[in-house]
PDB file of the backbone (N, CA, C, O) and the ligand in Angstrom, with CONECT records:
HET     ZN  A 101       1
ATOM      1  N   UNK A   1     146.540 177.608  40.151  1.00  0.00           N
ATOM      2  CA  UNK A   1     147.809 178.297  40.236  1.00  0.00           C
ATOM      3  C   UNK A   1     148.459 178.034  41.581  1.00  0.00           C
ATOM      4  O   UNK A   1     148.455 178.903  42.452  1.00  0.00           O
ATOM      5  N   UNK A   2     148.983 176.918  41.748  1.00  0.00           N
ATOM      6  CA  UNK A   2     149.623 176.631  43.019  1.00  0.00           C
ATOM      7  C   UNK A   2     151.127 176.759  42.876  1.00  0.00           C
ATOM      8  O   UNK A   2     151.696 176.532  41.808  1.00  0.00           O
ATOM      9  N   UNK A   3     151.747 177.128  43.974  1.00  0.00           N
ATOM     10  CA  UNK A   3     153.202 177.195  43.952  1.00  0.00           C
ATOM     11  C   UNK A   3     153.761 175.787  43.898  1.00  0.00           C
ATOM     12  O   UNK A   3     153.407 174.948  44.726  1.00  0.00           O
ATOM     13  N   UNK A   4     154.606 175.524  42.959  1.00  0.00           N
ATOM     14  CA  UNK A   4     155.219 174.202  42.928  1.00  0.00           C
ATOM     15  C   UNK A   4     156.347 174.156  43.947  1.00  0.00           C
ATOM     16  O   UNK A   4     157.082 175.129  44.115  1.00  0.00           O
ATOM     17  N   UNK A   5     156.481 173.018  44.628  1.00  0.00           N
ATOM     18  CA  UNK A   5     157.549 172.918  45.630  1.00  0.00           C
ATOM     19  C   UNK A   5     158.916 172.973  44.968  1.00  0.00           C
ATOM     20  O   UNK A   5     159.087 172.576  43.815  1.00  0.00           O
ATOM     21  N   UNK A   6     159.863 173.462  45.707  1.00  0.00           N
ATOM     22  CA  UNK A   6     161.222 173.544  45.172  1.00  0.00           C
ATOM     23  C   UNK A   6     161.753 172.149  44.881  1.00  0.00           C
ATOM     24  O   UNK A   6     161.654 171.234  45.698  1.00  0.00           O
ATOM     25  N   UNK A   7     162.295 172.027  43.737  1.00  0.00           N
ATOM     26  CA  UNK A   7     162.861 170.723  43.380  1.00  0.00           C
ATOM     27  C   UNK A   7     164.002 170.369  44.315  1.00  0.00           C
ATOM     28  O   UNK A   7     164.850 171.204  44.629  1.00  0.00           O
ATOM     29  N   UNK A   8     164.008 169.171  44.738  1.00  0.00           N
ATOM     30  CA  UNK A   8     165.116 168.718  45.573  1.00  0.00           C
ATOM     31  C   UNK A   8     165.028 169.193  46.999  1.00  0.00           C
ATOM     32  O   UNK A   8     165.986 169.061  47.762  1.00  0.00           O
ATOM     33  N   UNK A   9     163.904 169.738  47.365  1.00  0.00           N
ATOM     34  CA  UNK A   9     163.774 170.176  48.752  1.00  0.00           C
ATOM     35  C   UNK A   9     163.902 168.978  49.678  1.00  0.00           C
ATOM     36  O   UNK A   9     163.234 167.966  49.468  1.00  0.00           O
ATOM     37  N   UNK A  10     164.733 169.070  50.683  1.00  0.00           N
ATOM     38  CA  UNK A  10     164.982 167.922  51.561  1.00  0.00           C
ATOM     39  C   UNK A  10     163.800 167.650  52.488  1.00  0.00           C
ATOM     40  O   UNK A  10     163.689 166.576  53.079  1.00  0.00           O
ATOM     41  N   UNK A  11     162.945 168.617  52.599  1.00  0.00           N
ATOM     42  CA  UNK A  11     161.862 168.451  53.566  1.00  0.00           C
ATOM     43  C   UNK A  11     160.825 167.462  53.031  1.00  0.00           C
ATOM     44  O   UNK A  11     160.393 167.547  51.881  1.00  0.00           O
ATOM     45  N   UNK A  12     160.455 166.563  53.859  1.00  0.00           N
ATOM     46  CA  UNK A  12     159.454 165.581  53.443  1.00  0.00           C
ATOM     47  C   UNK A  12     158.481 165.385  54.586  1.00  0.00           C
ATOM     48  O   UNK A  12     158.863 165.179  55.738  1.00  0.00           O
ATOM     49  N   UNK A  13     157.280 165.452  54.248  1.00  0.00           N
ATOM     50  CA  UNK A  13     156.278 165.275  55.302  1.00  0.00           C
ATOM     51  C   UNK A  13     156.026 163.786  55.505  1.00  0.00           C
ATOM     52  O   UNK A  13     155.269 163.151  54.772  1.00  0.00           O
ATOM     53  N   UNK A  14     156.681 163.259  56.516  1.00  0.00           N
ATOM     54  CA  UNK A  14     156.612 161.816  56.705  1.00  0.00           C
ATOM     55  C   UNK A  14     155.213 161.372  57.118  1.00  0.00           C
ATOM     56  O   UNK A  14     154.853 160.207  56.948  1.00  0.00           O
ATOM     57  N   UNK A  15     154.437 162.287  57.652  1.00  0.00           N
ATOM     58  CA  UNK A  15     153.114 161.880  58.106  1.00  0.00           C
ATOM     59  C   UNK A  15     152.178 161.607  56.932  1.00  0.00           C
ATOM     60  O   UNK A  15     151.074 161.096  57.117  1.00  0.00           O
ATOM     61  N   UNK A  16     152.624 161.951  55.723  1.00  0.00           N
ATOM     62  CA  UNK A  16     151.751 161.724  54.581  1.00  0.00           C
ATOM     63  C   UNK A  16     152.027 160.404  53.888  1.00  0.00           C
ATOM     64  O   UNK A  16     151.431 160.093  52.856  1.00  0.00           O
ATOM     65  N   UNK A  17     152.931 159.633  54.462  1.00  0.00           N
ATOM     66  CA  UNK A  17     153.225 158.342  53.861  1.00  0.00           C
ATOM     67  C   UNK A  17     151.978 157.460  53.843  1.00  0.00           C
ATOM     68  O   UNK A  17     151.112 157.546  54.714  1.00  0.00           O
ATOM     69  N   UNK A  18     151.924 156.635  52.848  1.00  0.00           N
ATOM     70  CA  UNK A  18     150.753 155.785  52.747  1.00  0.00           C
ATOM     71  C   UNK A  18     150.710 154.756  53.859  1.00  0.00           C
ATOM     72  O   UNK A  18     149.647 154.383  54.354  1.00  0.00           O
ATOM     73  N   UNK A  19     151.883 154.314  54.231  1.00  0.00           N
ATOM     74  CA  UNK A  19     151.944 153.317  55.293  1.00  0.00           C
ATOM     75  C   UNK A  19     152.559 153.925  56.528  1.00  0.00           C
ATOM     76  O   UNK A  19     153.605 154.571  56.463  1.00  0.00           O
ATOM     77  N   UNK A  20     151.939 153.727  57.598  1.00  0.00           N
ATOM     78  CA  UNK A  20     152.499 154.218  58.853  1.00  0.00           C
ATOM     79  C   UNK A  20     152.605 153.081  59.848  1.00  0.00           C
ATOM     80  O   UNK A  20     151.654 152.340  60.096  1.00  0.00           O
ATOM     81  N   UNK A  21     153.772 152.977  60.395  1.00  0.00           N
ATOM     82  CA  UNK A  21     153.981 151.940  61.397  1.00  0.00           C
ATOM     83  C   UNK A  21     154.246 152.602  62.731  1.00  0.00           C
ATOM     84  O   UNK A  21     155.094 153.485  62.857  1.00  0.00           O
ATOM     85  N   UNK A  22     153.529 152.172  63.681  1.00  0.00           N
ATOM     86  CA  UNK A  22     153.787 152.674  65.027  1.00  0.00           C
ATOM     87  C   UNK A  22     154.100 151.492  65.921  1.00  0.00           C
ATOM     88  O   UNK A  22     153.633 150.371  65.720  1.00  0.00           O
ATOM     89  N   UNK A  23     154.898 151.794  66.899  1.00  0.00           N
ATOM     90  CA  UNK A  23     155.187 150.746  67.863  1.00  0.00           C
ATOM     91  C   UNK A  23     154.044 150.635  68.848  1.00  0.00           C
ATOM     92  O   UNK A  23     153.516 151.632  69.341  1.00  0.00           O
ATOM     93  N   UNK A  24     153.696 149.456  69.106  1.00  0.00           N
ATOM     94  CA  UNK A  24     152.786 149.274  70.219  1.00  0.00           C
ATOM     95  C   UNK A  24     153.097 147.972  70.915  1.00  0.00           C
ATOM     96  O   UNK A  24     153.652 147.040  70.332  1.00  0.00           O
ATOM     97  N   UNK A  25     152.734 147.937  72.140  1.00  0.00           N
ATOM     98  CA  UNK A  25     153.097 146.770  72.930  1.00  0.00           C
ATOM     99  C   UNK A  25     152.097 145.650  72.700  1.00  0.00           C
ATOM    100  O   UNK A  25     150.888 145.870  72.618  1.00  0.00           O
ATOM    101  N   UNK A  26     152.625 144.473  72.602  1.00  0.00           N
ATOM    102  CA  UNK A  26     151.781 143.291  72.477  1.00  0.00           C
ATOM    103  C   UNK A  26     152.088 142.390  73.658  1.00  0.00           C
ATOM    104  O   UNK A  26     153.238 142.029  73.906  1.00  0.00           O
ATOM    105  N   UNK A  27     151.073 142.048  74.355  1.00  0.00           N
ATOM    106  CA  UNK A  27     151.240 141.126  75.467  1.00  0.00           C
ATOM    107  C   UNK A  27     150.887 139.729  74.973  1.00  0.00           C
ATOM    108  O   UNK A  27     149.803 139.499  74.438  1.00  0.00           O
ATOM    109  N   UNK A  28     151.804 138.820  75.160  1.00  0.00           N
ATOM    110  CA  UNK A  28     151.505 137.463  74.730  1.00  0.00           C
ATOM    111  C   UNK A  28     151.013 136.652  75.919  1.00  0.00           C
ATOM    112  O   UNK A  28     151.629 136.623  76.985  1.00  0.00           O
ATOM    113  N   UNK A  29     149.917 136.015  75.704  1.00  0.00           N
ATOM    114  CA  UNK A  29     149.294 135.244  76.765  1.00  0.00           C
ATOM    115  C   UNK A  29     149.349 133.775  76.388  1.00  0.00           C
ATOM    116  O   UNK A  29     148.744 133.365  75.397  1.00  0.00           O
ATOM    117  N   UNK A  30     150.063 132.985  77.163  1.00  0.00           N
ATOM    118  CA  UNK A  30     150.134 131.559  76.827  1.00  0.00           C
ATOM    119  C   UNK A  30     148.765 130.898  76.926  1.00  0.00           C
ATOM    120  O   UNK A  30     147.944 131.225  77.784  1.00  0.00           O
ATOM    121  N   UNK A  31     148.562 129.982  76.038  1.00  0.00           N
ATOM    122  CA  UNK A  31     147.316 129.237  76.086  1.00  0.00           C
ATOM    123  C   UNK A  31     147.357 128.282  77.274  1.00  0.00           C
ATOM    124  O   UNK A  31     148.430 127.969  77.789  1.00  0.00           O
ATOM    125  N   UNK A  32     146.208 127.830  77.698  1.00  0.00           N
ATOM    126  CA  UNK A  32     146.192 126.852  78.796  1.00  0.00           C
ATOM    127  C   UNK A  32     147.005 125.613  78.457  1.00  0.00           C
ATOM    128  O   UNK A  32     147.164 125.253  77.291  1.00  0.00           O
ATOM    129  N   UNK A  33     147.505 124.981  79.481  1.00  0.00           N
ATOM    130  CA  UNK A  33     148.321 123.787  79.299  1.00  0.00           C
ATOM    131  C   UNK A  33     147.606 122.744  78.449  1.00  0.00           C
ATOM    132  O   UNK A  33     148.233 121.970  77.726  1.00  0.00           O
ATOM    133  N   UNK A  34     146.298 122.743  78.551  1.00  0.00           N
ATOM    134  CA  UNK A  34     145.516 121.749  77.821  1.00  0.00           C
ATOM    135  C   UNK A  34     145.688 121.877  76.319  1.00  0.00           C
ATOM    136  O   UNK A  34     145.453 120.918  75.585  1.00  0.00           O
ATOM    137  N   UNK A  35     146.097 123.059  75.850  1.00  0.00           N
ATOM    138  CA  UNK A  35     146.240 123.261  74.413  1.00  0.00           C
ATOM    139  C   UNK A  35     147.660 123.029  73.923  1.00  0.00           C
ATOM    140  O   UNK A  35     147.961 123.222  72.745  1.00  0.00           O
ATOM    141  N   UNK A  36     148.533 122.613  74.840  1.00  0.00           N
ATOM    142  CA  UNK A  36     149.896 122.334  74.418  1.00  0.00           C
ATOM    143  C   UNK A  36     149.989 120.919  73.870  1.00  0.00           C
ATOM    144  O   UNK A  36     149.274 120.011  74.294  1.00  0.00           O
ATOM    145  N   UNK A  37     150.888 120.765  72.922  1.00  0.00           N
ATOM    146  CA  UNK A  37     151.178 119.418  72.446  1.00  0.00           C
ATOM    147  C   UNK A  37     152.681 119.191  72.525  1.00  0.00           C
ATOM    148  O   UNK A  37     153.475 120.132  72.522  1.00  0.00           O
ATOM    149  N   UNK A  38     153.040 117.936  72.593  1.00  0.00           N
ATOM    150  CA  UNK A  38     154.431 117.551  72.807  1.00  0.00           C
ATOM    151  C   UNK A  38     154.823 116.536  71.751  1.00  0.00           C
ATOM    152  O   UNK A  38     154.009 115.745  71.275  1.00  0.00           O
ATOM    153  N   UNK A  39     156.090 116.587  71.406  1.00  0.00           N
ATOM    154  CA  UNK A  39     156.595 115.578  70.484  1.00  0.00           C
ATOM    155  C   UNK A  39     158.050 115.313  70.813  1.00  0.00           C
ATOM    156  O   UNK A  39     158.801 116.234  71.135  1.00  0.00           O
ATOM    157  N   UNK A  40     158.438 114.080  70.732  1.00  0.00           N
ATOM    158  CA  UNK A  40     159.838 113.720  70.926  1.00  0.00           C
ATOM    159  C   UNK A  40     160.340 113.010  69.683  1.00  0.00           C
ATOM    160  O   UNK A  40     159.632 112.210  69.071  1.00  0.00           O
ATOM    161  N   UNK A  41     161.569 113.317  69.328  1.00  0.00           N
ATOM    162  CA  UNK A  41     162.232 112.619  68.234  1.00  0.00           C
ATOM    163  C   UNK A  41     163.563 112.117  68.778  1.00  0.00           C
ATOM    164  O   UNK A  41     164.333 112.865  69.380  1.00  0.00           O
ATOM    165  N   UNK A  42     163.807 110.861  68.557  1.00  0.00           N
ATOM    166  CA  UNK A  42     165.043 110.276  69.046  1.00  0.00           C
ATOM    167  C   UNK A  42     166.204 110.751  68.180  1.00  0.00           C
ATOM    168  O   UNK A  42     166.205 110.563  66.963  1.00  0.00           O
ATOM    169  N   UNK A  43     167.184 111.365  68.818  1.00  0.00           N
ATOM    170  CA  UNK A  43     168.346 111.853  68.073  1.00  0.00           C
ATOM    171  C   UNK A  43     169.605 111.071  68.457  1.00  0.00           C
ATOM    172  O   UNK A  43     170.732 111.521  68.251  1.00  0.00           O
ATOM    173  N   UNK A  44     169.373 109.897  69.015  1.00  0.00           N
ATOM    174  CA  UNK A  44     170.508 109.047  69.337  1.00  0.00           C
ATOM    175  C   UNK A  44     171.065 108.438  68.055  1.00  0.00           C
ATOM    176  O   UNK A  44     170.305 108.038  67.174  1.00  0.00           O
ATOM    177  N   UNK A  45     172.334 108.370  67.955  1.00  0.00           N
ATOM    178  CA  UNK A  45     172.936 107.726  66.791  1.00  0.00           C
ATOM    179  C   UNK A  45     174.267 108.350  66.475  1.00  0.00           C
ATOM    180  O   UNK A  45     174.490 109.533  66.733  1.00  0.00           O
ATOM    181  N   UNK A  46     175.153 107.554  65.916  1.00  0.00           N
ATOM    182  CA  UNK A  46     176.486 108.065  65.630  1.00  0.00           C
ATOM    183  C   UNK A  46     176.573 108.670  64.231  1.00  0.00           C
ATOM    184  O   UNK A  46     176.999 109.814  64.068  1.00  0.00           O
ATOM    185  N   UNK A  47     176.169 107.902  63.228  1.00  0.00           N
ATOM    186  CA  UNK A  47     176.289 108.431  61.862  1.00  0.00           C
ATOM    187  C   UNK A  47     175.035 109.200  61.465  1.00  0.00           C
ATOM    188  O   UNK A  47     175.113 110.211  60.767  1.00  0.00           O
ATOM    189  N   UNK A  48     173.920 108.732  61.899  1.00  0.00           N
ATOM    190  CA  UNK A  48     172.700 109.498  61.688  1.00  0.00           C
ATOM    191  C   UNK A  48     171.760 109.221  62.845  1.00  0.00           C
ATOM    192  O   UNK A  48     171.845 108.196  63.521  1.00  0.00           O
ATOM    193  N   UNK A  49     170.875 110.158  63.043  1.00  0.00           N
ATOM    194  CA  UNK A  49     169.966 110.013  64.169  1.00  0.00           C
ATOM    195  C   UNK A  49     169.000 108.860  63.948  1.00  0.00           C
ATOM    196  O   UNK A  49     168.647 108.523  62.818  1.00  0.00           O
ATOM    197  N   UNK A  50     168.593 108.281  65.035  1.00  0.00           N
ATOM    198  CA  UNK A  50     167.599 107.207  64.988  1.00  0.00           C
ATOM    199  C   UNK A  50     166.327 107.691  64.302  1.00  0.00           C
ATOM    200  O   UNK A  50     165.790 107.027  63.416  1.00  0.00           O
ATOM    201  N   UNK A  51     165.863 108.847  64.726  1.00  0.00           N
ATOM    202  CA  UNK A  51     164.728 109.459  64.030  1.00  0.00           C
ATOM    203  C   UNK A  51     163.363 108.964  64.457  1.00  0.00           C
ATOM    204  O   UNK A  51     162.348 109.445  63.951  1.00  0.00           O
ATOM    205  N   UNK A  52     163.314 108.018  65.374  1.00  0.00           N
ATOM    206  CA  UNK A  52     162.008 107.545  65.832  1.00  0.00           C
ATOM    207  C   UNK A  52     161.259 108.716  66.465  1.00  0.00           C
ATOM    208  O   UNK A  52     161.814 109.457  67.276  1.00  0.00           O
ATOM    209  N   UNK A  53     159.999 108.870  66.087  1.00  0.00           N
ATOM    210  CA  UNK A  53     159.229 110.015  66.563  1.00  0.00           C
ATOM    211  C   UNK A  53     158.005 109.544  67.317  1.00  0.00           C
ATOM    212  O   UNK A  53     157.371 108.550  66.962  1.00  0.00           O
ATOM    213  N   UNK A  54     157.696 110.270  68.345  1.00  0.00           N
ATOM    214  CA  UNK A  54     156.554 109.885  69.170  1.00  0.00           C
ATOM    215  C   UNK A  54     155.231 110.260  68.525  1.00  0.00           C
ATOM    216  O   UNK A  54     154.185 109.716  68.878  1.00  0.00           O
ATOM    217  N   UNK A  55     155.276 111.182  67.588  1.00  0.00           N
ATOM    218  CA  UNK A  55     154.025 111.748  67.096  1.00  0.00           C
ATOM    219  C   UNK A  55     153.512 112.765  68.105  1.00  0.00           C
ATOM    220  O   UNK A  55     154.160 113.035  69.116  1.00  0.00           O
ATOM    221  N   UNK A  56     152.372 113.310  67.824  1.00  0.00           N
ATOM    222  CA  UNK A  56     151.837 114.351  68.695  1.00  0.00           C
ATOM    223  C   UNK A  56     151.252 113.741  69.960  1.00  0.00           C
ATOM    224  O   UNK A  56     150.385 112.868  69.913  1.00  0.00           O
ATOM    225  N   UNK A  57     151.754 114.231  71.098  1.00  0.00           N
ATOM    226  CA  UNK A  57     151.265 113.784  72.399  1.00  0.00           C
ATOM    227  C   UNK A  57     150.637 114.970  73.117  1.00  0.00           C
ATOM    228  O   UNK A  57     150.908 116.127  72.796  1.00  0.00           O
ATOM    229  N   UNK A  58     149.806 114.665  74.079  1.00  0.00           N
ATOM    230  CA  UNK A  58     149.021 115.752  74.685  1.00  0.00           C
ATOM    231  C   UNK A  58     149.331 116.027  76.148  1.00  0.00           C
ATOM    232  O   UNK A  58     148.825 116.992  76.721  1.00  0.00           O
ATOM    233  N   UNK A  59     150.144 115.199  76.745  1.00  0.00           N
ATOM    234  CA  UNK A  59     150.536 115.473  78.126  1.00  0.00           C
ATOM    235  C   UNK A  59     152.022 115.161  78.306  1.00  0.00           C
ATOM    236  O   UNK A  59     152.569 114.317  77.596  1.00  0.00           O
ATOM    237  N   UNK A  60     152.673 115.837  79.247  1.00  0.00           N
ATOM    238  CA  UNK A  60     154.072 115.510  79.532  1.00  0.00           C
ATOM    239  C   UNK A  60     154.235 114.055  79.954  1.00  0.00           C
ATOM    240  O   UNK A  60     155.275 113.444  79.709  1.00  0.00           O
ATOM    241  N   UNK A  61     153.216 113.508  80.582  1.00  0.00           N
ATOM    242  CA  UNK A  61     153.288 112.115  81.010  1.00  0.00           C
ATOM    243  C   UNK A  61     153.398 111.158  79.837  1.00  0.00           C
ATOM    244  O   UNK A  61     154.160 110.192  79.879  1.00  0.00           O
ATOM    245  N   UNK A  62     152.627 111.434  78.785  1.00  0.00           N
ATOM    246  CA  UNK A  62     152.714 110.602  77.584  1.00  0.00           C
ATOM    247  C   UNK A  62     154.107 110.682  76.981  1.00  0.00           C
ATOM    248  O   UNK A  62     154.651 109.695  76.488  1.00  0.00           O
ATOM    249  N   UNK A  63     154.673 111.896  77.034  1.00  0.00           N
ATOM    250  CA  UNK A  63     156.011 112.098  76.491  1.00  0.00           C
ATOM    251  C   UNK A  63     157.036 111.270  77.262  1.00  0.00           C
ATOM    252  O   UNK A  63     157.885 110.597  76.677  1.00  0.00           O
ATOM    253  N   UNK A  64     156.937 111.336  78.568  1.00  0.00           N
ATOM    254  CA  UNK A  64     157.849 110.562  79.412  1.00  0.00           C
ATOM    255  C   UNK A  64     157.694 109.071  79.141  1.00  0.00           C
ATOM    256  O   UNK A  64     158.678 108.334  79.074  1.00  0.00           O
ATOM    257  N   UNK A  65     156.444 108.636  78.987  1.00  0.00           N
ATOM    258  CA  UNK A  65     156.189 107.217  78.744  1.00  0.00           C
ATOM    259  C   UNK A  65     156.797 106.783  77.404  1.00  0.00           C
ATOM    260  O   UNK A  65     157.375 105.702  77.289  1.00  0.00           O
ATOM    261  N   UNK A  66     156.654 107.646  76.401  1.00  0.00           N
ATOM    262  CA  UNK A  66     157.233 107.302  75.097  1.00  0.00           C
ATOM    263  C   UNK A  66     158.750 107.198  75.199  1.00  0.00           C
ATOM    264  O   UNK A  66     159.363 106.274  74.666  1.00  0.00           O
ATOM    265  N   UNK A  67     159.349 108.178  75.904  1.00  0.00           N
ATOM    266  CA  UNK A  67     160.803 108.148  76.067  1.00  0.00           C
ATOM    267  C   UNK A  67     161.246 106.859  76.752  1.00  0.00           C
ATOM    268  O   UNK A  67     162.195 106.207  76.319  1.00  0.00           O
ATOM    269  N   UNK A  68     160.554 106.505  77.815  1.00  0.00           N
ATOM    270  CA  UNK A  68     160.912 105.299  78.566  1.00  0.00           C
ATOM    271  C   UNK A  68     160.748 104.063  77.698  1.00  0.00           C
ATOM    272  O   UNK A  68     161.592 103.167  77.707  1.00  0.00           O
ATOM    273  N   UNK A  69     159.648 104.025  76.946  1.00  0.00           N
ATOM    274  CA  UNK A  69     159.399 102.859  76.102  1.00  0.00           C
ATOM    275  C   UNK A  69     160.436 102.726  75.003  1.00  0.00           C
ATOM    276  O   UNK A  69     160.926 101.631  74.729  1.00  0.00           O
ATOM    277  N   UNK A  70     160.770 103.849  74.373  1.00  0.00           N
ATOM    278  CA  UNK A  70     161.733 103.779  73.280  1.00  0.00           C
ATOM    279  C   UNK A  70     163.121 103.412  73.801  1.00  0.00           C
ATOM    280  O   UNK A  70     163.863 102.657  73.173  1.00  0.00           O
ATOM    281  N   UNK A  71     163.445 103.965  74.960  1.00  0.00           N
ATOM    282  CA  UNK A  71     164.746 103.647  75.556  1.00  0.00           C
ATOM    283  C   UNK A  71     164.814 102.161  75.897  1.00  0.00           C
ATOM    284  O   UNK A  71     165.837 101.514  75.674  1.00  0.00           O
ATOM    285  N   UNK A  72     163.723 101.624  76.438  1.00  0.00           N
ATOM    286  CA  UNK A  72     163.699 100.209  76.804  1.00  0.00           C
ATOM    287  C   UNK A  72     163.865  99.321  75.576  1.00  0.00           C
ATOM    288  O   UNK A  72     164.534  98.289  75.633  1.00  0.00           O
ATOM    289  N   UNK A  73     163.247  99.733  74.453  1.00  0.00           N
ATOM    290  CA  UNK A  73     163.320  98.924  73.237  1.00  0.00           C
ATOM    291  C   UNK A  73     164.687  98.990  72.583  1.00  0.00           C
ATOM    292  O   UNK A  73     165.208  97.982  72.105  1.00  0.00           O
ATOM    293  N   UNK A  74     165.266 100.191  72.564  1.00  0.00           N
ATOM    294  CA  UNK A  74     166.415 100.423  71.698  1.00  0.00           C
ATOM    295  C   UNK A  74     167.679 100.790  72.457  1.00  0.00           C
ATOM    296  O   UNK A  74     168.778 100.744  71.903  1.00  0.00           O
ATOM    297  N   UNK A  75     167.527 101.152  73.714  1.00  0.00           N
ATOM    298  CA  UNK A  75     168.681 101.624  74.467  1.00  0.00           C
ATOM    299  C   UNK A  75     169.033 103.072  74.149  1.00  0.00           C
ATOM    300  O   UNK A  75     170.031 103.598  74.641  1.00  0.00           O
ATOM    301  N   UNK A  76     168.219 103.704  73.334  1.00  0.00           N
ATOM    302  CA  UNK A  76     168.498 105.103  72.971  1.00  0.00           C
ATOM    303  C   UNK A  76     168.053 106.024  74.108  1.00  0.00           C
ATOM    304  O   UNK A  76     166.971 105.876  74.674  1.00  0.00           O
ATOM    305  N   UNK A  77     168.922 106.968  74.414  1.00  0.00           N
ATOM    306  CA  UNK A  77     168.635 107.814  75.573  1.00  0.00           C
ATOM    307  C   UNK A  77     168.480 109.285  75.245  1.00  0.00           C
ATOM    308  O   UNK A  77     168.046 110.067  76.091  1.00  0.00           O
ATOM    309  N   UNK A  78     168.830 109.673  74.024  1.00  0.00           N
ATOM    310  CA  UNK A  78     168.828 111.105  73.723  1.00  0.00           C
ATOM    311  C   UNK A  78     167.670 111.460  72.790  1.00  0.00           C
ATOM    312  O   UNK A  78     167.602 111.015  71.644  1.00  0.00           O
ATOM    313  N   UNK A  79     166.773 112.269  73.323  1.00  0.00           N
ATOM    314  CA  UNK A  79     165.625 112.686  72.538  1.00  0.00           C
ATOM    315  C   UNK A  79     165.589 114.195  72.415  1.00  0.00           C
ATOM    316  O   UNK A  79     166.021 114.924  73.308  1.00  0.00           O
ATOM    317  N   UNK A  80     165.071 114.640  71.306  1.00  0.00           N
ATOM    318  CA  UNK A  80     164.797 116.067  71.163  1.00  0.00           C
ATOM    319  C   UNK A  80     163.306 116.258  71.337  1.00  0.00           C
ATOM    320  O   UNK A  80     162.496 115.632  70.655  1.00  0.00           O
ATOM    321  N   UNK A  81     162.964 117.130  72.260  1.00  0.00           N
ATOM    322  CA  UNK A  81     161.550 117.307  72.563  1.00  0.00           C
ATOM    323  C   UNK A  81     161.069 118.673  72.100  1.00  0.00           C
ATOM    324  O   UNK A  81     161.763 119.682  72.226  1.00  0.00           O
ATOM    325  N   UNK A  82     159.895 118.667  71.576  1.00  0.00           N
ATOM    326  CA  UNK A  82     159.283 119.911  71.111  1.00  0.00           C
ATOM    327  C   UNK A  82     157.978 120.122  71.845  1.00  0.00           C
ATOM    328  O   UNK A  82     157.149 119.217  71.932  1.00  0.00           O
ATOM    329  N   UNK A  83     157.800 121.320  72.372  1.00  0.00           N
ATOM    330  CA  UNK A  83     156.519 121.686  72.971  1.00  0.00           C
ATOM    331  C   UNK A  83     155.889 122.727  72.062  1.00  0.00           C
ATOM    332  O   UNK A  83     156.497 123.754  71.760  1.00  0.00           O
ATOM    333  N   UNK A  84     154.684 122.457  71.636  1.00  0.00           N
ATOM    334  CA  UNK A  84     153.997 123.398  70.763  1.00  0.00           C
ATOM    335  C   UNK A  84     152.826 123.971  71.540  1.00  0.00           C
ATOM    336  O   UNK A  84     152.008 123.235  72.092  1.00  0.00           O
ATOM    337  N   UNK A  85     152.756 125.284  71.575  1.00  0.00           N
ATOM    338  CA  UNK A  85     151.689 125.919  72.341  1.00  0.00           C
ATOM    339  C   UNK A  85     151.152 127.112  71.585  1.00  0.00           C
ATOM    340  O   UNK A  85     151.891 127.807  70.888  1.00  0.00           O
ATOM    341  N   UNK A  86     149.883 127.337  71.726  1.00  0.00           N
ATOM    342  CA  UNK A  86     149.282 128.531  71.152  1.00  0.00           C
ATOM    343  C   UNK A  86     149.570 129.709  72.068  1.00  0.00           C
ATOM    344  O   UNK A  86     149.520 129.586  73.291  1.00  0.00           O
ATOM    345  N   UNK A  87     149.867 130.831  71.472  1.00  0.00           N
ATOM    346  CA  UNK A  87     150.065 132.044  72.246  1.00  0.00           C
ATOM    347  C   UNK A  87     149.170 133.118  71.652  1.00  0.00           C
ATOM    348  O   UNK A  87     149.165 133.366  70.446  1.00  0.00           O
ATOM    349  N   UNK A  88     148.427 133.731  72.526  1.00  0.00           N
ATOM    350  CA  UNK A  88     147.479 134.733  72.071  1.00  0.00           C
ATOM    351  C   UNK A  88     148.068 136.118  72.264  1.00  0.00           C
ATOM    352  O   UNK A  88     148.474 136.469  73.372  1.00  0.00           O
ATOM    353  N   UNK A  89     148.119 136.908  71.204  1.00  0.00           N
ATOM    354  CA  UNK A  89     148.677 138.265  71.292  1.00  0.00           C
ATOM    355  C   UNK A  89     147.549 139.254  71.564  1.00  0.00           C
ATOM    356  O   UNK A  89     146.510 139.237  70.905  1.00  0.00           O
ATOM    357  N   UNK A  90     147.779 140.108  72.539  1.00  0.00           N
ATOM    358  CA  UNK A  90     146.802 141.129  72.853  1.00  0.00           C
ATOM    359  C   UNK A  90     147.443 142.499  72.649  1.00  0.00           C
ATOM    360  O   UNK A  90     148.303 142.902  73.432  1.00  0.00           O
ATOM    361  N   UNK A  91     147.036 143.209  71.613  1.00  0.00           N
ATOM    362  CA  UNK A  91     147.622 144.532  71.382  1.00  0.00           C
ATOM    363  C   UNK A  91     147.352 145.461  72.550  1.00  0.00           C
ATOM    364  O   UNK A  91     146.248 145.492  73.094  1.00  0.00           O
ATOM    365  N   UNK A  92     148.362 146.211  72.926  1.00  0.00           N
ATOM    366  CA  UNK A  92     148.198 147.162  74.012  1.00  0.00           C
ATOM    367  C   UNK A  92     147.983 148.557  73.478  1.00  0.00           C
ATOM    368  O   UNK A  92     147.542 148.739  72.344  1.00  0.00           O
ATOM    369  N   UNK A  93     148.289 149.526  74.285  1.00  0.00           N
ATOM    370  CA  UNK A  93     148.062 150.913  73.915  1.00  0.00           C
ATOM    371  C   UNK A  93     149.052 151.362  72.846  1.00  0.00           C
ATOM    372  O   UNK A  93     150.198 150.914  72.812  1.00  0.00           O
ATOM    373  N   UNK A  94     148.591 152.248  71.982  1.00  0.00           N
ATOM    374  CA  UNK A  94     149.500 152.843  71.000  1.00  0.00           C
ATOM    375  C   UNK A  94     150.529 153.669  71.730  1.00  0.00           C
ATOM    376  O   UNK A  94     150.233 154.331  72.725  1.00  0.00           O
ATOM    377  N   UNK A  95     151.731 153.620  71.222  1.00  0.00           N
ATOM    378  CA  UNK A  95     152.815 154.392  71.827  1.00  0.00           C
ATOM    379  C   UNK A  95     152.993 155.692  71.067  1.00  0.00           C
ATOM    380  O   UNK A  95     153.858 156.496  71.413  1.00  0.00           O
TER     381      UNK A  95
HETATM  382 ZN    ZN A 101     166.000 105.819  68.978  1.00  0.00          ZN2+
END
């Protein structure tokens, strides 16, 4: 014999939701430089980009060398470079 709640009562106990999301701080820690990879894609071209790609490189020096080599071969000077790095998230205190 329980009292049934009033129909349409605006009160809702939000703490009883099945899913609860709380904000908490996450500190992102960059991985060591050794875990970064680099890639360049040549975007020189008038009607369409050249598209020559360096593939995955492991040091900025390799990237520079690829750029210099491709420029020497083709005269292309504009590259789009991508740096890919792992970032480690460390959850902080609950807020
Ligand atoms: Zn090119």
